[in-house]
PDBQT receptor file of N, H, CA, C and O in Angstrom, charges set to zero:
ATOM      1  N   MET A   1      58.157  28.360 129.476  1.00  0.00    +0.000 N 
ATOM      2  CA  MET A   1      59.267  28.929 128.743  1.00  0.00    +0.000 C 
ATOM      3  C   MET A   1      57.823  29.298 127.232  1.00  0.00    +0.000 C 
ATOM      4  O   MET A   1      57.470  30.455 127.458  1.00  0.00    +0.000 OA
ATOM      5  N   ASN A   2      57.110  28.828 126.122  1.00  0.00    +0.000 N 
ATOM      6  H   ASN A   2      57.397  27.887 125.939  1.00  0.00    +0.000 HD
ATOM      7  CA  ASN A   2      56.092  29.416 126.027  1.00  0.00    +0.000 C 
ATOM      8  C   ASN A   2      55.294  30.181 126.821  1.00  0.00    +0.000 C 
ATOM      9  O   ASN A   2      55.172  31.405 126.860  1.00  0.00    +0.000 OA
ATOM     10  N   LYS A   3      54.765  29.324 127.447  1.00  0.00    +0.000 N 
ATOM     11  H   LYS A   3      54.864  28.330 127.416  1.00  0.00    +0.000 HD
ATOM     12  CA  LYS A   3      53.748  29.671 128.370  1.00  0.00    +0.000 C 
ATOM     13  C   LYS A   3      53.911  31.533 129.081  1.00  0.00    +0.000 C 
ATOM     14  O   LYS A   3      53.156  32.506 129.086  1.00  0.00    +0.000 OA
ATOM     15  N   ALA A   4      55.086  31.304 129.515  1.00  0.00    +0.000 N 
ATOM     16  H   ALA A   4      55.699  30.514 129.510  1.00  0.00    +0.000 HD
ATOM     17  CA  ALA A   4      55.431  32.771 130.117  1.00  0.00    +0.000 C 
ATOM     18  C   ALA A   4      55.307  34.110 129.278  1.00  0.00    +0.000 C 
ATOM     19  O   ALA A   4      54.661  35.104 129.607  1.00  0.00    +0.000 OA
ATOM     20  N   VAL A   5      56.564  33.814 127.353  1.00  0.00    +0.000 N 
ATOM     21  H   VAL A   5      57.089  33.006 127.086  1.00  0.00    +0.000 HD
ATOM     22  CA  VAL A   5      56.209  34.575 126.055  1.00  0.00    +0.000 C 
ATOM     23  C   VAL A   5      53.977  34.909 126.655  1.00  0.00    +0.000 C 
ATOM     24  O   VAL A   5      53.373  35.854 127.165  1.00  0.00    +0.000 OA
ATOM     25  N   GLU A   6      53.650  33.760 126.256  1.00  0.00    +0.000 N 
ATOM     26  H   GLU A   6      54.140  32.993 125.842  1.00  0.00    +0.000 HD
ATOM     27  CA  GLU A   6      51.861  34.108 125.970  1.00  0.00    +0.000 C 
ATOM     28  C   GLU A   6      51.238  35.000 126.645  1.00  0.00    +0.000 C 
ATOM     29  O   GLU A   6      50.204  35.631 126.425  1.00  0.00    +0.000 OA
ATOM     30  N   LEU A   7      52.608  34.979 128.218  1.00  0.00    +0.000 N 
ATOM     31  H   LEU A   7      53.448  34.467 128.396  1.00  0.00    +0.000 HD
ATOM     32  CA  LEU A   7      51.401  35.860 129.049  1.00  0.00    +0.000 C 
ATOM     33  C   LEU A   7      51.955  36.874 129.034  1.00  0.00    +0.000 C 
ATOM     34  O   LEU A   7      51.229  37.718 128.507  1.00  0.00    +0.000 OA
ATOM     35  N   ASP A   8      53.136  37.376 129.420  1.00  0.00    +0.000 N 
ATOM     36  H   ASP A   8      53.726  36.691 129.848  1.00  0.00    +0.000 HD
ATOM     37  CA  ASP A   8      54.281  38.246 128.754  1.00  0.00    +0.000 C 
ATOM     38  C   ASP A   8      54.997  39.056 128.490  1.00  0.00    +0.000 C 
ATOM     39  O   ASP A   8      55.630  39.900 129.123  1.00  0.00    +0.000 OA
ATOM     40  N   SER A   9      54.796  38.541 126.603  1.00  0.00    +0.000 N 
ATOM     41  H   SER A   9      54.282  37.855 126.089  1.00  0.00    +0.000 HD
ATOM     42  CA  SER A   9      55.708  38.705 125.932  1.00  0.00    +0.000 C 
ATOM     43  C   SER A   9      57.097  39.707 125.714  1.00  0.00    +0.000 C 
ATOM     44  O   SER A   9      58.279  39.432 125.510  1.00  0.00    +0.000 OA
ATOM     45  N   ILE A  10      56.553  40.659 125.820  1.00  0.00    +0.000 N 
ATOM     46  H   ILE A  10      55.593  40.883 125.985  1.00  0.00    +0.000 HD
ATOM     47  CA  ILE A  10      57.618  41.794 125.671  1.00  0.00    +0.000 C 
ATOM     48  C   ILE A  10      58.738  41.411 127.778  1.00  0.00    +0.000 C 
ATOM     49  O   ILE A  10      59.832  41.504 128.334  1.00  0.00    +0.000 OA
ATOM     50  N   SER A  11      58.331  41.294 127.837  1.00  0.00    +0.000 N 
ATOM     51  H   SER A  11      57.442  41.219 127.385  1.00  0.00    +0.000 HD
ATOM     52  CA  SER A  11      59.396  40.197 129.739  1.00  0.00    +0.000 C 
ATOM     53  C   SER A  11      60.155  39.216 129.665  1.00  0.00    +0.000 C 
ATOM     54  O   SER A  11      61.219  39.006 130.246  1.00  0.00    +0.000 OA
ATOM     55  N   HIS A  12      59.352  38.346 128.622  1.00  0.00    +0.000 N 
ATOM     56  H   HIS A  12      58.488  38.517 128.150  1.00  0.00    +0.000 HD
ATOM     57  CA  HIS A  12      60.394  37.405 128.361  1.00  0.00    +0.000 C 
ATOM     58  C   HIS A  12      59.852  36.668 127.046  1.00  0.00    +0.000 C 
ATOM     59  O   HIS A  12      59.194  35.663 127.317  1.00  0.00    +0.000 OA
ATOM     60  N   LEU A  13      59.963  36.902 125.896  1.00  0.00    +0.000 N 
ATOM     61  H   LEU A  13      60.498  37.718 125.675  1.00  0.00    +0.000 HD
ATOM     62  CA  LEU A  13      60.017  36.406 124.366  1.00  0.00    +0.000 C 
ATOM     63  C   LEU A  13      61.729  36.807 124.498  1.00  0.00    +0.000 C 
ATOM     64  O   LEU A  13      62.443  35.820 124.320  1.00  0.00    +0.000 OA
ATOM     65  N   GLY A  14      62.468  38.083 124.777  1.00  0.00    +0.000 N 
ATOM     66  H   GLY A  14      61.888  38.885 124.921  1.00  0.00    +0.000 HD
ATOM     67  CA  GLY A  14      63.454  37.952 124.718  1.00  0.00    +0.000 C 
ATOM     68  C   GLY A  14      64.309  36.675 125.103  1.00  0.00    +0.000 C 
ATOM     69  O   GLY A  14      64.631  35.891 124.210  1.00  0.00    +0.000 OA
ATOM     70  N   TYR A  15      64.679  36.455 126.411  1.00  0.00    +0.000 N 
ATOM     71  H   TYR A  15      64.417  37.091 127.136  1.00  0.00    +0.000 HD
ATOM     72  CA  TYR A  15      64.801  35.277 126.409  1.00  0.00    +0.000 C 
ATOM     73  C   TYR A  15      64.308  33.960 126.234  1.00  0.00    +0.000 C 
ATOM     74  O   TYR A  15      64.923  33.047 126.784  1.00  0.00    +0.000 OA
ATOM     75  N   GLY A  16      63.580  33.781 125.747  1.00  0.00    +0.000 N 
ATOM     76  H   GLY A  16      63.080  34.523 125.300  1.00  0.00    +0.000 HD
ATOM     77  CA  GLY A  16      62.888  32.784 125.268  1.00  0.00    +0.000 C 
ATOM     78  C   GLY A  16      63.804  33.342 124.017  1.00  0.00    +0.000 C 
ATOM     79  O   GLY A  16      65.011  33.230 124.231  1.00  0.00    +0.000 OA
ATOM     80  N   CYS A  17      63.464  33.893 122.814  1.00  0.00    +0.000 N 
ATOM     81  H   CYS A  17      62.484  33.984 122.640  1.00  0.00    +0.000 HD
ATOM     82  CA  CYS A  17      64.919  34.332 122.038  1.00  0.00    +0.000 C 
ATOM     83  C   CYS A  17      66.424  33.960 122.592  1.00  0.00    +0.000 C 
ATOM     84  O   CYS A  17      66.631  32.749 122.526  1.00  0.00    +0.000 OA
ATOM     85  N   TRP A  18      66.856  34.260 122.801  1.00  0.00    +0.000 N 
ATOM     86  H   TRP A  18      66.688  35.245 122.855  1.00  0.00    +0.000 HD
ATOM     87  CA  TRP A  18      68.183  34.041 123.766  1.00  0.00    +0.000 C 
ATOM     88  C   TRP A  18      68.314  32.126 123.174  1.00  0.00    +0.000 C 
ATOM     89  O   TRP A  18      68.972  31.638 122.255  1.00  0.00    +0.000 OA
ATOM     90  N   VAL A  19      67.500  31.565 124.050  1.00  0.00    +0.000 N 
ATOM     91  H   VAL A  19      66.965  31.961 124.796  1.00  0.00    +0.000 HD
ATOM     92  CA  VAL A  19      67.664  30.122 124.890  1.00  0.00    +0.000 C 
ATOM     93  C   VAL A  19      66.587  29.410 122.817  1.00  0.00    +0.000 C 
ATOM     94  O   VAL A  19      66.789  28.302 122.321  1.00  0.00    +0.000 OA
ATOM     95  N   ARG A  20      66.067  30.004 122.482  1.00  0.00    +0.000 N 
ATOM     96  H   ARG A  20      65.903  30.904 122.886  1.00  0.00    +0.000 HD
ATOM     97  CA  ARG A  20      66.068  28.870 120.863  1.00  0.00    +0.000 C 
ATOM     98  C   ARG A  20      66.728  28.526 120.180  1.00  0.00    +0.000 C 
ATOM     99  O   ARG A  20      66.768  27.487 119.520  1.00  0.00    +0.000 OA
ATOM    100  N   LEU A  21      67.831  30.020 120.296  1.00  0.00    +0.000 N 
ATOM    101  H   LEU A  21      67.799  30.864 120.832  1.00  0.00    +0.000 HD
ATOM    102  CA  LEU A  21      69.018  30.556 119.178  1.00  0.00    +0.000 C 
ATOM    103  C   LEU A  21      70.687  30.059 119.836  1.00  0.00    +0.000 C 
ATOM    104  O   LEU A  21      71.595  30.253 119.029  1.00  0.00    +0.000 OA
ATOM    105  N   ARG A  22      71.053  29.533 121.023  1.00  0.00    +0.000 N 
ATOM    106  H   ARG A  22      70.315  29.375 121.679  1.00  0.00    +0.000 HD
ATOM    107  CA  ARG A  22      71.487  29.721 121.339  1.00  0.00    +0.000 C 
ATOM    108  C   ARG A  22      72.046  28.245 122.153  1.00  0.00    +0.000 C 
ATOM    109  O   ARG A  22      73.216  27.901 122.321  1.00  0.00    +0.000 OA
ATOM    110  N   LYS A  23      70.908  27.596 122.539  1.00  0.00    +0.000 N 
ATOM    111  H   LYS A  23      69.958  27.875 122.402  1.00  0.00    +0.000 HD
ATOM    112  CA  LYS A  23      69.933  26.544 123.470  1.00  0.00    +0.000 C 
ATOM    113  C   LYS A  23      69.563  25.095 122.798  1.00  0.00    +0.000 C 
ATOM    114  O   LYS A  23      69.809  23.889 122.763  1.00  0.00    +0.000 OA
ATOM    115  N   VAL A  24      68.835  26.099 122.330  1.00  0.00    +0.000 N 
ATOM    116  H   VAL A  24      68.636  27.079 122.358  1.00  0.00    +0.000 HD
ATOM    117  CA  VAL A  24      67.897  24.158 120.737  1.00  0.00    +0.000 C 
ATOM    118  C   VAL A  24      68.822  25.066 119.555  1.00  0.00    +0.000 C 
ATOM    119  O   VAL A  24      69.045  24.387 118.554  1.00  0.00    +0.000 OA
ATOM    120  N   GLN A  25      69.130  25.826 119.525  1.00  0.00    +0.000 N 
ATOM    121  H   GLN A  25      68.949  26.378 120.339  1.00  0.00    +0.000 HD
ATOM    122  CA  GLN A  25      69.726  26.352 118.062  1.00  0.00    +0.000 C 
ATOM    123  C   GLN A  25      68.775  26.042 116.908  1.00  0.00    +0.000 C 
ATOM    124  O   GLN A  25      69.054  25.381 115.908  1.00  0.00    +0.000 OA
ATOM    125  N   ASP A  26      67.959  26.446 117.112  1.00  0.00    +0.000 N 
ATOM    126  H   ASP A  26      67.732  26.983 117.925  1.00  0.00    +0.000 HD
ATOM    127  CA  ASP A  26      66.653  26.192 116.196  1.00  0.00    +0.000 C 
ATOM    128  C   ASP A  26      66.956  27.887 115.951  1.00  0.00    +0.000 C 
ATOM    129  O   ASP A  26      66.543  28.669 116.808  1.00  0.00    +0.000 OA
ATOM    130  N   ASP A  27      67.816  28.491 114.547  1.00  0.00    +0.000 N 
ATOM    131  H   ASP A  27      68.152  27.856 113.851  1.00  0.00    +0.000 HD
ATOM    132  CA  ASP A  27      68.066  29.346 114.496  1.00  0.00    +0.000 C 
ATOM    133  C   ASP A  27      66.291  29.808 113.159  1.00  0.00    +0.000 C 
ATOM    134  O   ASP A  27      66.337  30.950 112.703  1.00  0.00    +0.000 OA
ATOM    135  N   ASP A  28      65.575  29.317 112.908  1.00  0.00    +0.000 N 
ATOM    136  H   ASP A  28      65.538  28.390 113.279  1.00  0.00    +0.000 HD
ATOM    137  CA  ASP A  28      64.706  29.823 112.656  1.00  0.00    +0.000 C 
ATOM    138  C   ASP A  28      63.597  31.004 113.032  1.00  0.00    +0.000 C 
ATOM    139  O   ASP A  28      63.326  32.195 112.877  1.00  0.00    +0.000 OA
ATOM    140  N   LYS A  29      63.109  29.601 113.724  1.00  0.00    +0.000 N 
ATOM    141  H   LYS A  29      63.329  28.634 113.850  1.00  0.00    +0.000 HD
ATOM    142  CA  LYS A  29      61.908  30.194 115.036  1.00  0.00    +0.000 C 
ATOM    143  C   LYS A  29      62.483  31.047 115.655  1.00  0.00    +0.000 C 
ATOM    144  O   LYS A  29      61.927  32.123 115.875  1.00  0.00    +0.000 OA
ATOM    145  N   ALA A  30      64.252  30.670 116.270  1.00  0.00    +0.000 N 
ATOM    146  H   ALA A  30      64.704  29.796 116.092  1.00  0.00    +0.000 HD
ATOM    147  CA  ALA A  30      64.437  32.170 116.681  1.00  0.00    +0.000 C 
ATOM    148  C   ALA A  30      64.290  33.322 116.583  1.00  0.00    +0.000 C 
ATOM    149  O   ALA A  30      63.903  33.938 117.576  1.00  0.00    +0.000 OA
ATOM    150  N   LEU A  31      64.577  34.094 115.209  1.00  0.00    +0.000 N 
ATOM    151  H   LEU A  31      64.891  33.593 114.403  1.00  0.00    +0.000 HD
ATOM    152  CA  LEU A  31      64.294  34.761 114.323  1.00  0.00    +0.000 C 
ATOM    153  C   LEU A  31      63.424  36.158 113.375  1.00  0.00    +0.000 C 
ATOM    154  O   LEU A  31      63.312  37.261 112.841  1.00  0.00    +0.000 OA
ATOM    155  N   ALA A  32      62.908  34.485 113.930  1.00  0.00    +0.000 N 
ATOM    156  H   ALA A  32      63.000  33.589 114.365  1.00  0.00    +0.000 HD
ATOM    157  CA  ALA A  32      61.160  34.551 113.897  1.00  0.00    +0.000 C 
ATOM    158  C   ALA A  32      61.137  35.282 114.759  1.00  0.00    +0.000 C 
ATOM    159  O   ALA A  32      61.192  36.491 114.531  1.00  0.00    +0.000 OA
ATOM    160  N   ASP A  33      61.027  34.680 116.311  1.00  0.00    +0.000 N 
ATOM    161  H   ASP A  33      60.982  33.698 116.496  1.00  0.00    +0.000 HD
ATOM    162  CA  ASP A  33      61.134  35.438 117.594  1.00  0.00    +0.000 C 
ATOM    163  C   ASP A  33      62.148  36.804 118.190  1.00  0.00    +0.000 C 
ATOM    164  O   ASP A  33      62.126  37.279 119.326  1.00  0.00    +0.000 OA
ATOM    165  N   PHE A  34      62.862  37.156 117.222  1.00  0.00    +0.000 N 
ATOM    166  H   PHE A  34      62.881  36.771 116.300  1.00  0.00    +0.000 HD
ATOM    167  CA  PHE A  34      63.410  37.979 117.209  1.00  0.00    +0.000 C 
ATOM    168  C   PHE A  34      62.422  39.386 116.330  1.00  0.00    +0.000 C 
ATOM    169  O   PHE A  34      62.119  40.375 116.997  1.00  0.00    +0.000 OA
ATOM    170  N   ASN A  35      62.087  39.311 115.103  1.00  0.00    +0.000 N 
ATOM    171  H   ASN A  35      62.333  38.507 114.561  1.00  0.00    +0.000 HD
ATOM    172  CA  ASN A  35      61.691  39.909 114.386  1.00  0.00    +0.000 C 
ATOM    173  C   ASN A  35      59.850  39.806 115.567  1.00  0.00    +0.000 C 
ATOM    174  O   ASN A  35      59.237  40.768 116.029  1.00  0.00    +0.000 OA
ATOM    175  N   ARG A  36      59.717  39.245 115.614  1.00  0.00    +0.000 N 
ATOM    176  H   ARG A  36      60.215  38.464 115.239  1.00  0.00    +0.000 HD
ATOM    177  CA  ARG A  36      57.855  40.306 116.667  1.00  0.00    +0.000 C 
ATOM    178  C   ARG A  36      58.581  40.251 117.965  1.00  0.00    +0.000 C 
ATOM    179  O   ARG A  36      57.881  40.929 118.716  1.00  0.00    +0.000 OA
ATOM    180  N   LEU A  37      59.238  39.970 118.396  1.00  0.00    +0.000 N 
ATOM    181  H   LEU A  37      59.807  39.419 117.785  1.00  0.00    +0.000 HD
ATOM    182  CA  LEU A  37      59.772  41.223 119.498  1.00  0.00    +0.000 C 
ATOM    183  C   LEU A  37      60.032  42.284 119.185  1.00  0.00    +0.000 C 
ATOM    184  O   LEU A  37      59.522  42.965 120.074  1.00  0.00    +0.000 OA
ATOM    185  N   HIS A  38      60.663  43.165 118.257  1.00  0.00    +0.000 N 
ATOM    186  H   HIS A  38      61.077  42.611 117.534  1.00  0.00    +0.000 HD
ATOM    187  CA  HIS A  38      61.349  44.010 118.016  1.00  0.00    +0.000 C 
ATOM    188  C   HIS A  38      59.795  44.531 117.336  1.00  0.00    +0.000 C 
ATOM    189  O   HIS A  38      59.365  45.606 117.753  1.00  0.00    +0.000 OA
ATOM    190  N   SER A  39      59.459  44.220 116.914  1.00  0.00    +0.000 N 
ATOM    191  H   SER A  39      59.808  43.346 116.575  1.00  0.00    +0.000 HD
ATOM    192  CA  SER A  39      57.663  44.318 116.292  1.00  0.00    +0.000 C 
ATOM    193  C   SER A  39      57.515  45.752 117.879  1.00  0.00    +0.000 C 
ATOM    194  O   SER A  39      57.696  46.953 118.077  1.00  0.00    +0.000 OA
ATOM    195  N   LEU A  40      56.953  44.147 118.801  1.00  0.00    +0.000 N 
ATOM    196  H   LEU A  40      56.806  43.171 118.639  1.00  0.00    +0.000 HD
ATOM    197  CA  LEU A  40      56.659  45.158 119.837  1.00  0.00    +0.000 C 
ATOM    198  C   LEU A  40      57.336  46.195 120.423  1.00  0.00    +0.000 C 
ATOM    199  O   LEU A  40      56.888  47.334 120.293  1.00  0.00    +0.000 OA
ATOM    200  N   ILE A  41      58.382  45.988 121.071  1.00  0.00    +0.000 N 
ATOM    201  H   ILE A  41      58.747  45.063 121.177  1.00  0.00    +0.000 HD
ATOM    202  CA  ILE A  41      59.359  47.561 121.261  1.00  0.00    +0.000 C 
ATOM    203  C   ILE A  41      59.687  48.013 119.880  1.00  0.00    +0.000 C 
ATOM    204  O   ILE A  41      60.206  47.158 119.162  1.00  0.00    +0.000 OA
ATOM    205  N   PRO A  42      59.608  48.471 119.682  1.00  0.00    +0.000 N 
ATOM    206  CA  PRO A  42      60.348  48.672 117.854  1.00  0.00    +0.000 C 
ATOM    207  C   PRO A  42      61.359  49.998 118.790  1.00  0.00    +0.000 C 
ATOM    208  O   PRO A  42      60.898  50.280 119.896  1.00  0.00    +0.000 OA
ATOM    209  N   ASN A  43      62.558  50.696 118.388  1.00  0.00    +0.000 N 
ATOM    210  H   ASN A  43      62.932  50.466 117.489  1.00  0.00    +0.000 HD
ATOM    211  CA  ASN A  43      63.702  51.701 118.647  1.00  0.00    +0.000 C 
ATOM    212  C   ASN A  43      63.969  51.619 120.239  1.00  0.00    +0.000 C 
ATOM    213  O   ASN A  43      64.328  52.386 121.133  1.00  0.00    +0.000 OA
ATOM    214  N   VAL A  44      63.458  49.771 120.047  1.00  0.00    +0.000 N 
ATOM    215  H   VAL A  44      63.167  49.148 119.321  1.00  0.00    +0.000 HD
ATOM    216  CA  VAL A  44      64.486  49.714 121.519  1.00  0.00    +0.000 C 
ATOM    217  C   VAL A  44      65.482  48.140 121.801  1.00  0.00    +0.000 C 
ATOM    218  O   VAL A  44      64.973  47.020 121.846  1.00  0.00    +0.000 OA
ATOM    219  N   VAL A  45      66.704  48.385 121.932  1.00  0.00    +0.000 N 
ATOM    220  H   VAL A  45      67.118  49.295 121.895  1.00  0.00    +0.000 HD
ATOM    221  CA  VAL A  45      68.292  47.389 121.505  1.00  0.00    +0.000 C 
ATOM    222  C   VAL A  45      68.238  46.654 122.914  1.00  0.00    +0.000 C 
ATOM    223  O   VAL A  45      68.446  47.130 124.030  1.00  0.00    +0.000 OA
ATOM    224  N   ASP A  46      67.736  44.731 122.364  1.00  0.00    +0.000 N 
ATOM    225  H   ASP A  46      67.568  44.345 121.457  1.00  0.00    +0.000 HD
ATOM    226  CA  ASP A  46      67.007  44.481 122.955  1.00  0.00    +0.000 C 
ATOM    227  C   ASP A  46      68.847  43.814 123.898  1.00  0.00    +0.000 C 
ATOM    228  O   ASP A  46      70.008  44.219 123.839  1.00  0.00    +0.000 OA
ATOM    229  N   ALA A  47      68.494  43.232 124.280  1.00  0.00    +0.000 N 
ATOM    230  H   ALA A  47      67.551  42.902 124.328  1.00  0.00    +0.000 HD
ATOM    231  CA  ALA A  47      69.993  42.520 125.289  1.00  0.00    +0.000 C 
ATOM    232  C   ALA A  47      69.388  41.583 125.711  1.00  0.00    +0.000 C 
ATOM    233  O   ALA A  47      68.938  42.045 126.760  1.00  0.00    +0.000 OA
ATOM    234  N   PRO A  48      68.886  40.099 125.614  1.00  0.00    +0.000 N 
ATOM    235  CA  PRO A  48      68.764  39.292 126.565  1.00  0.00    +0.000 C 
ATOM    236  C   PRO A  48      70.225  38.550 126.591  1.00  0.00    +0.000 C 
ATOM    237  O   PRO A  48      71.135  38.346 125.787  1.00  0.00    +0.000 OA
ATOM    238  N   TRP A  49      69.871  38.192 128.279  1.00  0.00    +0.000 N 
ATOM    239  H   TRP A  49      69.132  38.357 128.932  1.00  0.00    +0.000 HD
ATOM    240  CA  TRP A  49      71.632  37.398 128.188  1.00  0.00    +0.000 C 
ATOM    241  C   TRP A  49      72.778  38.424 128.102  1.00  0.00    +0.000 C 
ATOM    242  O   TRP A  49      73.911  37.946 128.140  1.00  0.00    +0.000 OA
ATOM    243  N   GLY A  50      72.659  39.738 127.995  1.00  0.00    +0.000 N 
ATOM    244  H   GLY A  50      71.738  40.126 127.965  1.00  0.00    +0.000 HD
ATOM    245  CA  GLY A  50      73.505  40.070 127.691  1.00  0.00    +0.000 C 
ATOM    246  C   GLY A  50      74.122  40.574 125.981  1.00  0.00    +0.000 C 
ATOM    247  O   GLY A  50      74.940  41.397 125.569  1.00  0.00    +0.000 OA
ATOM    248  N   GLU A  51      73.116  39.466 125.294  1.00  0.00    +0.000 N 
ATOM    249  H   GLU A  51      72.451  38.797 125.628  1.00  0.00    +0.000 HD
ATOM    250  CA  GLU A  51      73.665  39.038 123.799  1.00  0.00    +0.000 C 
ATOM    251  C   GLU A  51      72.959  40.698 122.829  1.00  0.00    +0.000 C 
ATOM    252  O   GLU A  51      71.761  40.955 122.942  1.00  0.00    +0.000 OA
ATOM    253  N   ASP A  52      73.673  41.415 122.166  1.00  0.00    +0.000 N 
ATOM    254  H   ASP A  52      74.647  41.206 122.075  1.00  0.00    +0.000 HD
ATOM    255  CA  ASP A  52      72.889  42.337 121.949  1.00  0.00    +0.000 C 
ATOM    256  C   ASP A  52      72.223  41.941 119.808  1.00  0.00    +0.000 C 
ATOM    257  O   ASP A  52      72.867  41.790 118.771  1.00  0.00    +0.000 OA
ATOM    258  N   THR A  53      70.467  41.929 120.169  1.00  0.00    +0.000 N 
ATOM    259  H   THR A  53      69.944  42.052 121.012  1.00  0.00    +0.000 HD
ATOM    260  CA  THR A  53      70.049  40.308 119.250  1.00  0.00    +0.000 C 
ATOM    261  C   THR A  53      69.819  42.080 117.992  1.00  0.00    +0.000 C 
ATOM    262  O   THR A  53      68.830  41.892 117.284  1.00  0.00    +0.000 OA
ATOM    263  N   ASP A  54      70.415  43.355 117.719  1.00  0.00    +0.000 N 
ATOM    264  H   ASP A  54      71.218  43.508 118.295  1.00  0.00    +0.000 HD
ATOM    265  CA  ASP A  54      70.205  43.766 116.466  1.00  0.00    +0.000 C 
ATOM    266  C   ASP A  54      70.884  42.719 115.426  1.00  0.00    +0.000 C 
ATOM    267  O   ASP A  54      70.787  42.999 114.231  1.00  0.00    +0.000 OA
ATOM    268  N   PHE A  55      71.602  41.465 115.822  1.00  0.00    +0.000 N 
ATOM    269  H   PHE A  55      71.680  41.237 116.792  1.00  0.00    +0.000 HD
ATOM    270  CA  PHE A  55      72.220  41.313 114.470  1.00  0.00    +0.000 C 
ATOM    271  C   PHE A  55      71.691  40.463 113.732  1.00  0.00    +0.000 C 
ATOM    272  O   PHE A  55      72.275  39.971 112.766  1.00  0.00    +0.000 OA
ATOM    273  N   CYS A  56      69.870  40.013 114.276  1.00  0.00    +0.000 N 
ATOM    274  H   CYS A  56      69.395  40.412 115.061  1.00  0.00    +0.000 HD
ATOM    275  CA  CYS A  56      68.938  38.885 113.768  1.00  0.00    +0.000 C 
ATOM    276  C   CYS A  56      68.317  40.295 112.562  1.00  0.00    +0.000 C 
ATOM    277  O   CYS A  56      68.143  40.241 111.344  1.00  0.00    +0.000 OA
ATOM    278  N   ALA A  57      68.209  40.919 113.089  1.00  0.00    +0.000 N 
ATOM    279  H   ALA A  57      68.351  40.962 114.078  1.00  0.00    +0.000 HD
ATOM    280  CA  ALA A  57      67.144  42.350 113.155  1.00  0.00    +0.000 C 
ATOM    281  C   ALA A  57      67.692  42.472 111.483  1.00  0.00    +0.000 C 
ATOM    282  O   ALA A  57      67.295  43.392 110.768  1.00  0.00    +0.000 OA
TER     283      ALA A  57
């Protein structure tokens, strides 16, 4: 996952955030990744795996 995010952050970072938050339960890193994703694509509501990420911003 890290390599996919490194190669194409916009396409894969949302899923990586979701995995960190829900599966790995690493809230601090997930929040940092969500903030990074929001900075890459501002004014877009992200919903990886159907979960709105605005609750993290």
